[in-house]
C-alpha positions in Angstrom: 5.1 1.8 -4.1 5.2 -1.2 -6.4 2.4 -2.2 -9.0 2.1 -5.0 -11.6 -0.6 -6.3 -13.8 -0.9 -9.5 -15.7 -3.3 -10.1 -18.4 -4.7 -13.6 -18.3 -7.2 -13.0 -21.3 -8.3 -10.0 -23.3 -11.0 -9.1 -20.5 -9.3 -10.8 -17.4 -6.2 -9.6 -15.5 -4.8 -10.0 -12.0 -3.1 -7.1 -10.1 -0.7 -6.6 -7.2 0.1 -3.5 -5.4 2.5 -2.9 -2.4 3.4 0.1 -0.4 6.0 0.2 2.5 6.6 3.3 4.6 9.1 3.9 7.2 9.2 7.2 9.2 12.4 8.1 11.0 13.8 11.5 12.2 10.6 13.0 13.6 10.0 13.7 17.2 8.6 10.9 19.4 5.5 13.2 20.3 4.6 14.5 16.7 2.0 13.4 14.5 4.7 12.9 11.9 6.3 10.0 13.9 3.8 7.5 12.8 3.6 5.8 9.5 0.4 6.9 7.4 -0.5 5.5 4.0 -3.2 7.2 2.1 -6.6 6.2 3.7 -5.4 3.6 6.0 -5.5 4.0 9.7 -2.2 5.5 11.0 0.3 2.9 12.5 0.9 2.6 16.1 4.7 2.2 14.9 7.0 3.9 12.5 6.5 1.2 9.9 3.5 0.2 7.6 3.0 -2.2 5.0 -0.1 -2.4 2.7 -0.7 -5.2 -0.1 -3.6 -5.1 -2.3 -4.2 -8.4 -4.7 -7.1 -8.9 -7.0 -8.7 -10.0 -10.2 -10.5 -7.9 -12.6 -13.0 -9.1 -15.4 -14.6 -6.3 -17.6 -17.9 -7.0 -19.4 
């Protein structure tokens, strides 16, 4: 997992988060043979990538 945050001003910032998962070594018919990142749907393959980019402004 990689996360970063960049403050543009006192109340505004940009953020970036990336997650990569590669599953190997599990039997093909096992539930563990598919990548699954937190609340995302399980991948149909053994690899999954998730990226989140956003801007946050506090009041």
